[in-house]
DSSP file (Angstrom, degrees, kcal/mol; ACC not computed):
  #  RESIDUE AA STRUCTURE BP1 BP2  ACC     N-H-->O    O-->H-N    N-H-->O    O-->H-N    TCO  KAPPA ALPHA  PHI   PSI    X-CA   Y-CA   Z-CA
    1    1 A M     >        0   0    0      0, 0.0     4,-2.4     0, 0.0     5,-0.2   0.000 360.0 360.0 360.0 -39.4   94.4   97.5  118.3
    2    2 A W  H  >  +     0   0    0      1,-0.2     4,-2.7     2,-0.2     5,-0.2   0.916 360.0  51.9 -67.4 -41.5   91.7   98.4  115.7
    3    3 A A  H  > S+     0   0    0      2,-0.2     4,-2.9     1,-0.2     5,-0.3   0.910 109.9  48.0 -64.9 -45.2   94.2   97.6  112.9
    4    4 A V  H  > S+     0   0    0      1,-0.2     4,-2.2     2,-0.2    -1,-0.2   0.937 114.9  45.9 -62.0 -45.5   95.0   94.1  114.3
    5    5 A A  H  X S+     0   0    0     -4,-2.4     4,-2.5     2,-0.2     5,-0.3   0.935 114.9  46.8 -62.3 -46.8   91.4   93.3  114.8
    6    6 A L  H  X S+     0   0    0     -4,-2.7     4,-3.4     1,-0.2     5,-0.3   0.923 114.7  45.4 -59.4 -50.1   90.4   94.6  111.4
    7    7 A R  H  < S+     0   0    0     -4,-2.9    -1,-0.2    -5,-0.2    -2,-0.2   0.847 115.4  48.4 -67.5 -33.4   93.3   92.7  109.6
    8    8 A T  H  < S+     0   0    0     -4,-2.2    -2,-0.2    -5,-0.3    -1,-0.2   0.917 124.7  27.5 -69.9 -44.7   92.6   89.5  111.6
    9    9 A L  H  < S-     0   0    0     -4,-2.5    -2,-0.2    -5,-0.2    -3,-0.2   0.720  85.0-149.9 -95.1 -25.8   88.9   89.5  111.0
   10   10 A R     <  +     0   0    0     -4,-3.4    -3,-0.1    -5,-0.3    -4,-0.1   0.672  69.1  94.7  64.5  19.2   88.6   91.3  107.7
   11   11 A D     >  -     0   0    0     -5,-0.3     4,-3.1    -6,-0.3     5,-0.2  -0.951  66.1-149.8-143.8 115.6   85.2   92.6  108.6
   12   12 A P  H  > S+     0   0    0      0, 0.0     4,-2.7     0, 0.0     5,-0.2   0.913 100.7  47.6 -57.2 -41.0   84.8   96.1  110.2
   13   13 A E  H  > S+     0   0    0      2,-0.2     4,-2.2     1,-0.2     5,-0.2   0.938 114.1  46.1 -66.4 -46.3   81.7   95.1  112.1
   14   14 A E  H  > S+     0   0    0      1,-0.2     4,-2.5     2,-0.2    -1,-0.2   0.906 114.7  48.7 -58.1 -43.9   83.3   91.8  113.4
   15   15 A A  H  X S+     0   0    0     -4,-3.1     4,-2.4     2,-0.2    -2,-0.2   0.857 109.5  51.0 -70.5 -34.7   86.4   93.7  114.3
   16   16 A A  H  X S+     0   0    0     -4,-2.7     4,-2.7    -5,-0.2    -1,-0.2   0.925 112.6  47.5 -66.4 -43.4   84.5   96.5  116.2
   17   17 A D  H  X S+     0   0    0     -4,-2.2     4,-2.4     2,-0.2    -2,-0.2   0.905 113.3  47.0 -60.4 -45.0   82.6   93.8  118.1
   18   18 A A  H  X S+     0   0    0     -4,-2.5     4,-2.5     2,-0.2    -1,-0.2   0.882 111.3  50.9 -68.5 -37.1   85.8   91.9  118.9
   19   19 A L  H  X S+     0   0    0     -4,-2.4     4,-2.6     2,-0.2     5,-0.2   0.932 109.8  51.0 -66.9 -42.6   87.6   95.1  120.0
   20   20 A Q  H  X S+     0   0    0     -4,-2.7     4,-1.9     1,-0.2    -2,-0.2   0.947 112.5  46.8 -58.4 -45.7   84.6   96.0  122.3
   21   21 A E  H  X S+     0   0    0     -4,-2.4     4,-2.7     1,-0.2    -1,-0.2   0.893 111.1  52.2 -58.4 -39.9   84.8   92.5  123.8
   22   22 A A  H  X S+     0   0    0     -4,-2.5     4,-3.0     1,-0.2    -1,-0.2   0.904 109.6  47.0 -67.7 -39.7   88.4   92.7  124.2
   23   23 A F  H  X S+     0   0    0     -4,-2.6     4,-2.1     2,-0.2    -1,-0.2   0.825 112.3  50.6 -72.0 -28.3   88.3   96.0  126.0
   24   24 A I  H  X S+     0   0    0     -4,-1.9     4,-2.4    -5,-0.2    -2,-0.2   0.914 112.6  47.1 -71.7 -42.0   85.5   94.8  128.3
   25   25 A S  H  X S+     0   0    0     -4,-2.7     4,-2.2     2,-0.2    -2,-0.2   0.944 112.4  50.0 -62.3 -46.3   87.7   91.7  129.1
   26   26 A A  H  X S+     0   0    0     -4,-3.0     4,-0.8     1,-0.2    -2,-0.2   0.898 110.1  50.3 -58.5 -42.4   90.7   94.0  129.7
   27   27 A F  H >< S+     0   0    0     -4,-2.1     3,-0.6     1,-0.2     4,-0.3   0.911 112.9  46.6 -62.5 -44.1   88.6   96.2  132.1
   28   28 A R  H 3< S+     0   0    0     -4,-2.4     3,-0.4     1,-0.2    -1,-0.2   0.839 118.6  40.9 -66.5 -35.0   87.5   93.1  134.0
   29   29 A A  H >< S+     0   0    0     -4,-2.2     3,-1.7    -5,-0.2     4,-0.5   0.412  82.4 104.6 -94.5   0.1   91.0   91.7  134.2
   30   30 A A  G X< S+     0   0    0     -4,-0.8     3,-1.2    -3,-0.6    -1,-0.2   0.842  77.8  56.0 -53.0 -39.3   92.8   95.0  134.9
   31   31 A G  G 3  S+     0   0    0     -3,-0.4    -1,-0.3    -4,-0.3    -2,-0.1   0.790 104.7  53.4 -68.2 -24.4   93.3   94.1  138.6
   32   32 A A  G <  S+     0   0    0     -3,-1.7     2,-0.3    -4,-0.1    -1,-0.3   0.504  76.3 121.9 -89.3  -1.1   95.0   90.8  137.6
   33   33 A F    <   -     0   0    0     -3,-1.2     6,-0.0    -4,-0.5    -3,-0.0  -0.466  44.4-166.9 -64.8 122.1   97.6   92.5  135.3
   34   34 A R        -     0   0    0     -2,-0.3    -1,-0.1     0, 0.0    -3,-0.0   0.393  30.7-125.1 -95.2   0.4  101.0   91.6  136.7
   35   35 A A        +     0   0    0      1,-0.1     4,-0.1     2,-0.0    -2,-0.1   0.783  69.8 132.0  60.9  27.4  103.1   94.1  134.8
   36   36 A E  S    S+     0   0    0      2,-0.1     2,-0.3     3,-0.0    -1,-0.1   0.613  78.1  19.4 -81.6 -13.7  105.4   91.2  133.5
   37   37 A S  S    S-     0   0    0      1,-0.0    -2,-0.0     0, 0.0     2,-0.0  -0.885 105.1 -71.7-144.1 175.1  105.0   92.7  130.1
   38   38 A Q     >  -     0   0    0     -2,-0.3     4,-2.1     1,-0.1     5,-0.1  -0.349  42.1-120.3 -67.0 152.0  104.0   96.1  128.6
   39   39 A V  H  > S+     0   0    0      1,-0.2     4,-2.9     2,-0.2     5,-0.2   0.869 114.4  55.4 -60.2 -36.1  100.4   97.1  128.9
   40   40 A T  H  > S+     0   0    0      2,-0.2     4,-2.8     1,-0.2    -1,-0.2   0.880 106.7  50.0 -66.5 -36.4  100.1   97.3  125.1
   41   41 A T  H  > S+     0   0    0      2,-0.2     4,-2.3     1,-0.2    -1,-0.2   0.934 112.3  48.0 -63.6 -45.0  101.4   93.7  124.8
   42   42 A W  H  X S+     0   0    0     -4,-2.1     4,-1.9     2,-0.2    -2,-0.2   0.931 113.3  46.8 -61.5 -48.8   98.9   92.6  127.3
   43   43 A L  H  X S+     0   0    0     -4,-2.9     4,-2.5     2,-0.2    -2,-0.2   0.931 110.5  52.9 -60.1 -49.6   96.0   94.5  125.5
   44   44 A H  H  X S+     0   0    0     -4,-2.8     4,-3.1     1,-0.2     5,-0.2   0.892 107.0  52.6 -52.1 -43.4   97.1   93.2  122.1
   45   45 A R  H  X S+     0   0    0     -4,-2.3     4,-2.6     1,-0.2    -1,-0.2   0.938 109.4  48.5 -62.6 -41.0   97.0   89.6  123.3
   46   46 A I  H  X S+     0   0    0     -4,-1.9     4,-2.2     2,-0.2    -2,-0.2   0.909 112.1  49.2 -65.0 -42.2   93.5   90.2  124.6
   47   47 A V  H  X S+     0   0    0     -4,-2.5     4,-2.4     2,-0.2    -1,-0.2   0.909 111.7  48.7 -62.0 -43.9   92.5   91.7  121.2
   48   48 A V  H  X S+     0   0    0     -4,-3.1     4,-2.5     2,-0.2    -2,-0.2   0.912 110.8  50.3 -65.5 -41.1   94.0   88.8  119.4
   49   49 A N  H  X S+     0   0    0     -4,-2.6     4,-2.9    -5,-0.2    -2,-0.2   0.908 110.3  50.8 -59.8 -43.2   92.2   86.2  121.6
   50   50 A A  H  X S+     0   0    0     -4,-2.2     4,-2.2    -5,-0.2    -1,-0.2   0.928 111.7  47.7 -67.9 -40.6   88.9   88.0  121.1
   51   51 A C  H  X S+     0   0    0     -4,-2.4     4,-2.3     2,-0.2    -2,-0.2   0.933 111.8  49.2 -59.6 -46.0   89.4   87.9  117.3
   52   52 A L  H  X S+     0   0    0     -4,-2.5     4,-2.5     2,-0.2    -2,-0.2   0.902 109.1  53.1 -64.2 -42.8   90.3   84.3  117.4
   53   53 A D  H  X S+     0   0    0     -4,-2.9     4,-2.6     1,-0.2    -1,-0.2   0.926 108.5  49.4 -55.3 -45.5   87.3   83.5  119.5
   54   54 A R  H  X S+     0   0    0     -4,-2.2     4,-2.4     1,-0.2    -2,-0.2   0.878 109.6  52.3 -66.6 -35.7   85.1   85.2  116.9
   55   55 A I  H  X S+     0   0    0     -4,-2.3     4,-2.6     2,-0.2    -1,-0.2   0.929 109.3  49.3 -60.5 -45.3   86.7   83.2  114.1
   56   56 A R  H  X S+     0   0    0     -4,-2.5     4,-1.6     1,-0.2    -2,-0.2   0.932 113.1  47.0 -63.7 -43.5   86.1   80.0  115.9
   57   57 A R  H  X S+     0   0    0     -4,-2.6     4,-0.9     1,-0.2    -1,-0.2   0.909 111.3  50.4 -64.7 -37.7   82.5   80.9  116.5
   58   58 A R  H >< S+     0   0    0     -4,-2.4     3,-0.6     1,-0.2    -1,-0.2   0.888 109.0  52.9 -65.0 -37.0   82.0   82.0  112.9
   59   59 A Q  H 3< S+     0   0    0     -4,-2.6    -1,-0.2     1,-0.2    -2,-0.2   0.836 103.8  57.2 -64.6 -32.6   83.5   78.7  111.7
   60   60 A A  H 3< S+     0   0    0     -4,-1.6    -1,-0.2    -5,-0.2    -2,-0.2   0.751  97.0  77.2 -74.2 -21.3   81.0   76.8  113.9
   61   61 A R  S << S-     0   0    0     -4,-0.9     0, 0.0    -3,-0.6     0, 0.0  -0.671  96.6-101.1 -88.1 141.1   78.1   78.5  112.0
   62   62 A P        -     0   0    0      0, 0.0     2,-0.3     0, 0.0    -1,-0.1  -0.305  42.8-158.1 -59.9 145.9   77.1   77.4  108.6
   63   63 A T        -     0   0    0     -4,-0.1    -4,-0.0    -3,-0.0    -5,-0.0  -0.846  15.8-128.0-123.5 158.8   78.4   79.6  105.8
   64   64 A V        -     0   0    0     -2,-0.3     2,-0.0     1,-0.0     0, 0.0  -0.927  35.8-112.6-104.0 130.6   77.4   80.3  102.3
   65   65 A P        -     0   0    0      0, 0.0     3,-0.1     0, 0.0    -1,-0.0  -0.313  31.0-118.0 -64.7 145.6   80.2   80.0   99.7
   66   66 A L        -     0   0    0      1,-0.1     0, 0.0     3,-0.0     0, 0.0  -0.492  34.3 -97.8 -77.7 152.5   81.3   83.1   98.0
   67   67 A P        -     0   0    0      0, 0.0    -1,-0.1     0, 0.0     3,-0.1  -0.269  52.2 -81.8 -68.0 159.5   81.0   83.5   94.3
   68   68 A E        -     0   0    0      1,-0.1     0, 0.0    -3,-0.1     0, 0.0  -0.340  55.7-100.9 -57.4 135.9   84.0   82.8   92.1
   69   69 A P        -     0   0    0      0, 0.0    -1,-0.1     0, 0.0    -3,-0.0  -0.268  41.8-108.6 -62.0 145.2   86.3   85.8   91.9
   70   70 A G    >   -     0   0    0      1,-0.1     3,-1.0    -3,-0.1     4,-0.3  -0.072  26.8-104.3 -68.6 173.5   86.0   87.9   88.7
   71   71 A T  G >  S+     0   0    0      1,-0.2     3,-1.2     2,-0.1     4,-0.3   0.758 112.2  73.5 -72.0 -21.6   88.6   88.0   86.0
   72   72 A G  G >  S+     0   0    0      1,-0.2     3,-1.1     2,-0.2    -1,-0.2   0.747  82.4  71.7 -66.6 -20.6   89.8   91.4   87.1
   73   73 A A  G <  S+     0   0    0     -3,-1.0    -1,-0.2     1,-0.2    -2,-0.1   0.812  98.2  46.6 -64.6 -27.6   91.6   89.8   90.1
   74   74 A A  G <  S+     0   0    0     -3,-1.2    -1,-0.2    -4,-0.3    -2,-0.2   0.460  85.9 111.2 -96.5  -1.1   94.3   88.3   88.1
   75   75 A E  S <  S-     0   0    0     -3,-1.1    -3,-0.0    -4,-0.3    73,-0.0  -0.494  77.7-103.4 -77.0 146.0   95.0   91.3   86.0
   76   76 A P        -     0   0    0      0, 0.0     2,-0.2     0, 0.0    73,-0.1  -0.337  36.3-115.2 -67.8 147.3   98.5   92.9   86.6
   77   77 A A        -     0   0    0     72,-0.2     8,-0.0    -3,-0.1     3,-0.0  -0.587  21.1-135.3 -81.4 139.9   98.5   96.1   88.6
   78   78 A L    >   -     0   0    0     -2,-0.2     3,-1.4     3,-0.1     7,-0.1  -0.819  32.6-101.3 -96.9 141.3   99.6   99.3   87.0
   79   79 A P  T 3  S+     0   0    0      0, 0.0     3,-0.1     0, 0.0    -1,-0.1  -0.296 101.2   5.4 -57.4 135.6  102.0  101.5   89.0
   80   80 A R  T 3  S+     0   0    0      1,-0.2     2,-0.6     2,-0.1    -3,-0.0   0.788  90.9 138.8  62.0  31.9  100.3  104.5   90.8
   81   81 A D    <>  -     0   0    0     -3,-1.4     4,-2.8     1,-0.2    -1,-0.2  -0.932  43.9-156.7-107.7 111.7   96.8  103.5   89.7
   82   82 A A  H  > S+     0   0    0     -2,-0.6     4,-2.5     1,-0.2     5,-0.2   0.876  94.1  47.8 -50.1 -47.9   94.3  104.0   92.5
   83   83 A V  H  > S+     0   0    0      1,-0.2     4,-2.6     2,-0.2    -1,-0.2   0.935 114.2  46.9 -64.4 -45.2   91.9  101.4   91.2
   84   84 A S  H  > S+     0   0    0      1,-0.2     4,-2.6     2,-0.2    -1,-0.2   0.872 110.4  52.9 -63.7 -37.5   94.6   98.9   90.7
   85   85 A D  H  X S+     0   0    0     -4,-2.8     4,-2.6     2,-0.2    -1,-0.2   0.927 110.1  48.3 -58.1 -46.3   96.0   99.6   94.1
   86   86 A L  H  X S+     0   0    0     -4,-2.5     4,-2.3     1,-0.2    -2,-0.2   0.923 112.0  48.2 -60.7 -45.6   92.6   98.9   95.6
   87   87 A Q  H  X S+     0   0    0     -4,-2.6     4,-2.2     1,-0.2    -1,-0.2   0.883 110.4  53.0 -63.0 -37.8   92.2   95.7   93.6
   88   88 A T  H  X S+     0   0    0     -4,-2.6     4,-2.6     2,-0.2    -2,-0.2   0.923 109.2  48.5 -62.1 -46.0   95.7   94.6   94.8
   89   89 A R  H  X S+     0   0    0     -4,-2.6     4,-2.7     1,-0.2    -2,-0.2   0.901 111.3  50.8 -62.6 -37.4   94.7   95.2   98.4
   90   90 A M  H  X S+     0   0    0     -4,-2.3     4,-2.2     2,-0.2    -1,-0.2   0.870 110.5  47.2 -67.6 -39.8   91.6   93.2   97.9
   91   91 A V  H  X S+     0   0    0     -4,-2.2     4,-2.2     2,-0.2    -1,-0.2   0.888 113.5  49.6 -70.3 -35.1   93.5   90.3   96.3
   92   92 A V  H  X S+     0   0    0     -4,-2.6     4,-2.7     2,-0.2    -2,-0.2   0.934 111.2  48.8 -67.7 -44.3   96.0   90.4   99.2
   93   93 A Q  H  X S+     0   0    0     -4,-2.7     4,-2.0     1,-0.2    -2,-0.2   0.907 112.0  49.3 -60.9 -41.0   93.2   90.5  101.7
   94   94 A D  H  X S+     0   0    0     -4,-2.2     4,-0.9     2,-0.2    -1,-0.2   0.871 111.0  49.0 -65.8 -38.4   91.6   87.5   99.9
   95   95 A A  H >X S+     0   0    0     -4,-2.2     4,-0.7     1,-0.2     3,-0.6   0.909 110.4  51.6 -70.8 -38.0   94.8   85.6   99.9
   96   96 A L  H >< S+     0   0    0     -4,-2.7     3,-1.1     1,-0.2    -2,-0.2   0.904 104.7  57.1 -59.0 -38.7   95.3   86.3  103.6
   97   97 A A  H 3< S+     0   0    0     -4,-2.0    -1,-0.2     1,-0.3    -2,-0.2   0.756 100.0  58.6 -67.5 -22.8   91.8   85.0  104.2
   98   98 A E  H << S+     0   0    0     -4,-0.9    -1,-0.3    -3,-0.6    -2,-0.2   0.684  86.2  97.2 -78.0 -17.4   92.8   81.6  102.7
   99   99 A L  S << S-     0   0    0     -3,-1.1     2,-0.1    -4,-0.7    39,-0.0  -0.419  88.1-105.7 -65.9 142.1   95.5   81.2  105.2
  100  100 A P    >>  -     0   0    0      0, 0.0     4,-2.9     0, 0.0     3,-1.8  -0.397  34.2-109.3 -62.1 151.4   94.6   79.0  108.2
  101  101 A D  H 3> S+     0   0    0      1,-0.3     4,-2.2     2,-0.2    -2,-0.1   0.863 117.7  56.8 -51.1 -41.9   94.1   81.1  111.4
  102  102 A E  H 34 S+     0   0    0      1,-0.2    -1,-0.3     2,-0.2    36,-0.1   0.685 115.0  38.3 -68.5 -16.9   97.3   79.8  113.0
  103  103 A Q  H <> S+     0   0    0     -3,-1.8     4,-1.7     2,-0.1    -2,-0.2   0.757 113.6  54.7 -98.4 -35.0   99.3   81.1  110.0
  104  104 A R  H  X S+     0   0    0     -4,-2.9     4,-3.1     1,-0.2     5,-0.3   0.947 103.0  54.7 -62.7 -50.5   97.3   84.3  109.4
  105  105 A A  H  X S+     0   0    0     -4,-2.2     4,-2.3     1,-0.2     5,-0.2   0.913 111.1  43.7 -60.6 -46.5   97.6   85.7  113.0
  106  106 A P  H  > S+     0   0    0      0, 0.0     4,-2.8     0, 0.0     5,-0.5   0.895 114.3  50.5 -66.5 -36.0  101.5   85.5  113.0
  107  107 A I  H  X>S+     0   0    0     -4,-1.7     4,-2.0     2,-0.2     5,-1.0   0.944 112.5  47.2 -65.4 -44.8  101.7   86.9  109.4
  108  108 A V  I  X>S+     0   0    0     -4,-3.1     5,-3.0     3,-0.2     4,-0.9   0.940 116.9  43.3 -63.3 -45.4   99.4   89.9  110.3
  109  109 A L  I  <5S+     0   0    0     -4,-2.3     6,-2.8    -5,-0.3     5,-0.3   0.928 125.5  30.5 -65.2 -47.0  101.3   90.6  113.5
  110  110 A V  I  X5S+     0   0    0     -4,-2.8     4,-0.6     4,-0.2    -3,-0.2   0.968 131.0  28.6 -79.5 -56.5  104.9   90.2  112.1
  111  111 A D  I  <5S+     0   0    0     -4,-2.0    -3,-0.2    -5,-0.5    -2,-0.1   0.751 132.5  28.4 -85.2 -24.6  104.6   91.3  108.4
  112  112 A V  I  <<S+     0   0    0     -5,-1.0    -3,-0.2    -4,-0.9    -4,-0.1   0.856 129.4  33.7-101.0 -49.3  101.7   93.7  108.5
  113  113 A E  T  4<S-     0   0    0     -5,-3.0    -3,-0.2    -6,-0.2    -4,-0.2   0.717  99.8-127.2 -79.5 -22.4  101.8   95.2  112.0
  114  114 A G     <  +     0   0    0     -4,-0.6    -4,-0.2    -6,-0.3    -3,-0.1   0.679  50.4 155.5  85.5  21.6  105.6   95.1  112.3
  115  115 A Y        -     0   0    0     -6,-2.8    -1,-0.2    -7,-0.2     2,-0.1  -0.490  45.4-113.6 -73.1 151.1  105.8   93.2  115.7
  116  116 A S     >  -     0   0    0     -2,-0.1     4,-2.6     1,-0.1     5,-0.2  -0.330  27.3-107.1 -77.3 168.5  109.0   91.3  116.3
  117  117 A V  H  > S+     0   0    0      1,-0.2     4,-2.6     2,-0.2     5,-0.2   0.918 121.9  51.4 -63.1 -41.7  108.9   87.5  116.4
  118  118 A A  H  > S+     0   0    0      1,-0.2     4,-2.1     2,-0.2    -1,-0.2   0.908 110.8  47.9 -65.7 -41.1  109.4   87.6  120.2
  119  119 A E  H  > S+     0   0    0      2,-0.2     4,-2.3     1,-0.2    -1,-0.2   0.869 112.9  48.4 -62.7 -39.7  106.6   90.1  120.6
  120  120 A T  H  X S+     0   0    0     -4,-2.6     4,-2.6     2,-0.2     6,-0.2   0.888 107.4  55.6 -70.6 -37.9  104.2   88.0  118.4
  121  121 A A  H  X>S+     0   0    0     -4,-2.6     5,-1.8    -5,-0.2     4,-1.2   0.929 110.7  45.0 -61.1 -43.2  105.1   84.9  120.3
  122  122 A K  H  <5S+     0   0    0     -4,-2.1    -2,-0.2     2,-0.2    -1,-0.2   0.909 112.5  51.8 -63.1 -41.0  104.1   86.6  123.6
  123  123 A L  H  <5S+     0   0    0     -4,-2.3    -2,-0.2     1,-0.2    -1,-0.2   0.904 118.0  36.5 -58.9 -44.0  101.0   87.9  122.0
  124  124 A L  H  <5S-     0   0    0     -4,-2.6    -1,-0.2     2,-0.1    -2,-0.2   0.537 105.7-124.3 -90.2 -10.4   99.9   84.6  120.7
  125  125 A G  T  <5S+     0   0    0     -4,-1.2     2,-0.2     1,-0.3    -3,-0.2   0.825  71.9 114.8  71.3  31.3  101.2   82.6  123.6
  126  126 A I  S   <S-     0   0    0     -5,-1.8    -1,-0.3    -6,-0.2    -2,-0.1  -0.809  72.4 -82.2-127.7 168.2  103.4   80.3  121.4
  127  127 A A     >  -     0   0    0     -2,-0.2     4,-1.7     1,-0.1     3,-0.3  -0.340  34.6-120.5 -72.2 153.8  107.2   79.7  121.1
  128  128 A E  H  > S+     0   0    0      1,-0.2     4,-2.5     2,-0.2     5,-0.2   0.860 115.6  57.0 -62.9 -35.7  109.2   82.0  118.9
  129  129 A G  H  > S+     0   0    0      1,-0.2     4,-2.3     2,-0.2    -1,-0.2   0.834 104.8  52.1 -60.5 -36.1  110.1   79.0  116.7
  130  130 A T  H  > S+     0   0    0     -3,-0.3     4,-2.8     2,-0.2     5,-0.3   0.887 107.2  51.6 -66.4 -40.9  106.5   78.3  116.2
  131  131 A V  H  X S+     0   0    0     -4,-1.7     4,-3.0     1,-0.2     5,-0.3   0.959 111.8  48.5 -59.3 -50.5  105.9   82.0  115.0
  132  132 A K  H  X S+     0   0    0     -4,-2.5     4,-2.3     1,-0.2    -2,-0.2   0.903 113.3  45.5 -57.9 -43.8  108.8   81.6  112.6
  133  133 A S  H  X S+     0   0    0     -4,-2.3     4,-2.4     2,-0.2    -1,-0.2   0.876 113.3  48.1 -71.8 -35.6  107.6   78.3  111.2
  134  134 A R  H  X S+     0   0    0     -4,-2.8     4,-2.5     2,-0.2     5,-0.2   0.879 113.1  49.4 -71.1 -35.4  104.0   79.5  110.8
  135  135 A C  H  X S+     0   0    0     -4,-3.0     4,-2.7    -5,-0.3     5,-0.2   0.913 110.9  50.4 -66.0 -38.6  105.1   82.7  109.1
  136  136 A A  H  X S+     0   0    0     -4,-2.3     4,-2.2    -5,-0.3    -2,-0.2   0.935 113.6  43.7 -60.1 -48.3  107.3   80.7  106.8
  137  137 A R  H  X S+     0   0    0     -4,-2.4     4,-1.8     2,-0.2    -2,-0.2   0.881 115.5  49.5 -65.7 -37.3  104.5   78.4  105.8
  138  138 A G  H  X S+     0   0    0     -4,-2.5     4,-2.6     2,-0.2    -2,-0.2   0.916 111.1  48.9 -67.7 -43.1  102.1   81.3  105.5
  139  139 A R  H  X S+     0   0    0     -4,-2.7     4,-2.4     2,-0.2    -2,-0.2   0.892 108.3  53.2 -65.8 -37.4  104.4   83.3  103.3
  140  140 A A  H  X S+     0   0    0     -4,-2.2     4,-1.8     1,-0.2    -1,-0.2   0.929 111.9  46.3 -66.3 -40.8  105.1   80.3  101.1
  141  141 A K  H  X S+     0   0    0     -4,-1.8     4,-2.2     1,-0.2    -2,-0.2   0.904 112.6  49.7 -65.1 -40.6  101.3   79.9  100.6
  142  142 A L  H  X S+     0   0    0     -4,-2.6     4,-2.9     2,-0.2    -1,-0.2   0.862 105.1  57.9 -68.0 -34.4  100.9   83.6  100.0
  143  143 A A  H  X S+     0   0    0     -4,-2.4     4,-0.9     2,-0.2    -1,-0.2   0.912 109.7  44.3 -60.5 -42.0  103.7   83.5   97.5
  144  144 A K  H >< S+     0   0    0     -4,-1.8     3,-0.6     2,-0.2     4,-0.3   0.955 116.9  45.8 -63.7 -47.8  101.8   80.9   95.4
  145  145 A L  H 3< S+     0   0    0     -4,-2.2     3,-0.2     1,-0.2    -2,-0.2   0.825 123.7  33.3 -64.4 -36.1   98.6   82.8   95.8
  146  146 A L  H >X S+     0   0    0     -4,-2.9     3,-2.2    -5,-0.2     4,-0.9   0.325  81.4 109.3-105.3   4.2  100.0   86.2   95.0
  147  147 A G  H <X S+     0   0    0     -4,-0.9     4,-2.4    -3,-0.6     3,-0.4   0.820  72.1  64.9 -52.8 -32.6  102.7   85.3   92.5
  148  148 A H  H 34 S+     0   0    0     -4,-0.3    -1,-0.3     1,-0.2     7,-0.1   0.725  96.2  57.6 -61.7 -24.6  100.8   86.8   89.7
  149  149 A L  H <4 S+     0   0    0     -3,-2.2    -1,-0.2     1,-0.2   -72,-0.2   0.828 111.5  41.5 -75.2 -34.4  101.2   90.3   91.3
  150  150 A R  H  < S+     0   0    0     -4,-0.9    -2,-0.2    -3,-0.4    -1,-0.2   0.876 134.4  15.8 -83.1 -36.4  104.9   90.0   91.2
  151  151 A N    ><  -     0   0    0     -4,-2.4     3,-3.4     1,-0.1     4,-0.4  -0.764  68.1-165.2-140.1  89.8  105.2   88.5   87.7
  152  152 A P  G >  S+     0   0    0      0, 0.0     3,-0.8     0, 0.0     4,-0.1   0.784  89.9  53.6 -50.8 -29.9  102.0   88.9   85.7
  153  153 A S  G >  S+     0   0    0      1,-0.2     3,-1.2     2,-0.1     4,-0.2   0.581  86.4  84.3 -86.0  -1.8  103.1   86.3   83.1
  154  154 A A  G X  S+     0   0    0     -3,-3.4     3,-1.7     1,-0.3    -1,-0.2   0.745  75.2  70.4 -64.8 -23.9  103.8   83.7   85.8
  155  155 A D  G X  S+     0   0    0     -3,-0.8     3,-1.2    -4,-0.4    -1,-0.3   0.719  84.4  70.2 -70.7 -14.9  100.1   82.7   85.8
  156  156 A A  G <  S+     0   0    0     -3,-1.2    -1,-0.3     1,-0.2    -2,-0.2   0.740  96.1  53.6 -68.7 -20.8  100.7   81.2   82.4
  157  157 A N  G <  S+     0   0    0     -3,-1.7    -1,-0.2    -4,-0.2    -2,-0.2   0.285  76.8 123.5 -98.2   9.9  102.8   78.4   84.2
  158  158 A V  S X  S-     0   0    0     -3,-1.2     3,-1.9     1,-0.1     6,-0.2  -0.580  72.1-108.6 -74.4 126.8  100.2   77.4   86.6
  159  159 A P  T 3  S+     0   0    0      0, 0.0     3,-0.1     0, 0.0    -1,-0.1  -0.231 104.0  23.2 -55.3 141.4   99.4   73.7   86.3
  160  160 A G  T 3  S+     0   0    0      1,-0.3     2,-0.5    -3,-0.1    -2,-0.1   0.432  87.2 132.9  83.8  -3.6   96.1   73.0   84.7
  161  161 A D    <>  -     0   0    0     -3,-1.9     4,-1.4     1,-0.2    -1,-0.3  -0.741  50.4-151.3 -84.2 125.3   96.0   76.4   83.0
  162  162 A T  H  > S+     0   0    0     -2,-0.5     4,-2.6     1,-0.2     5,-0.2   0.793  93.9  62.5 -71.6 -27.6   95.0   75.8   79.5
  163  163 A R  H  > S+     0   0    0      1,-0.2     4,-3.1     2,-0.2     5,-0.2   0.940 102.4  51.5 -59.4 -45.0   96.9   79.0   78.4
  164  164 A A  H  > S+     0   0    0     -6,-0.2     4,-2.8     1,-0.2     5,-0.2   0.921 109.9  49.0 -60.9 -42.3  100.2   77.3   79.6
  165  165 A V  H  X S+     0   0    0     -4,-1.4     4,-2.3     1,-0.2    -1,-0.2   0.942 113.9  45.5 -64.9 -44.2   99.4   74.1   77.6
  166  166 A H  H  X S+     0   0    0     -4,-2.6     4,-2.2     1,-0.2    -2,-0.2   0.886 113.8  49.2 -64.8 -38.4   98.7   76.1   74.4
  167  167 A Q  H  X S+     0   0    0     -4,-3.1     4,-2.5     2,-0.2     5,-0.2   0.915 110.8  49.4 -65.7 -42.1  101.7   78.3   74.9
  168  168 A Q  H  X S+     0   0    0     -4,-2.8     4,-2.5    -5,-0.2     5,-0.2   0.912 112.4  48.1 -66.7 -39.5  104.0   75.3   75.4
  169  169 A R  H  X S+     0   0    0     -4,-2.3     4,-2.0    -5,-0.2    -1,-0.2   0.906 110.2  52.6 -61.5 -40.5  102.6   73.6   72.3
  170  170 A H  H  X S+     0   0    0     -4,-2.2     4,-0.6     1,-0.2    -2,-0.2   0.948 112.7  42.8 -59.3 -49.9  103.1   76.8   70.4
  171  171 A W  H >< S+     0   0    0     -4,-2.5     3,-0.5     1,-0.2    -2,-0.2   0.843 114.0  52.1 -71.3 -33.9  106.8   77.1   71.4
  172  172 A E  H 3< S+     0   0    0     -4,-2.5    -1,-0.2     1,-0.2    -2,-0.2   0.841 102.7  59.6 -67.5 -31.4  107.4   73.3   70.9
  173  173 A G  H 3<        0   0    0     -4,-2.0    -1,-0.2     1,-0.3    -2,-0.2   0.701 360.0 360.0 -70.5 -19.9  106.0   73.5   67.4
  174  174 A R    <<        0   0    0     -4,-0.6    -1,-0.3    -3,-0.5    -2,-0.1   0.475 360.0 360.0 -78.4 360.0  108.6   76.1   66.4
């Protein structure tokens, strides 16, 4: 439950608060549990709802924009390098943060936590097809945001990137 809250909210303090709210809600609603699903599924749904509620409240408050990411985020990761692994995790977390909530939640549950599409649909209270389409859209966006991790030279082909223009002119001139 902690992992779901932390990955959904990306802030340990917010995740702890959401988890506390979720368990209080679960305690209060325990008598209404109908045993139509597993207790863990029911609890995960309560945790996801608590996280989504906190996200909605946070979006309603004014925020200060974050500074532009440093140049280190686009550097290729070296295998078995702890610093690079940490940077990669941070870049992936930042990319997940850019996804809309309705795409991030299914991606976290299916791809990170390992829930099935059916379990995720029950947890989120949406149709299985909706989970699949939201995951597909979210994965497509993540692929664009994280393409440089898979192919470090791919960022040279990003439209508007002056390096790509200079490289193309260089190759055309030969």
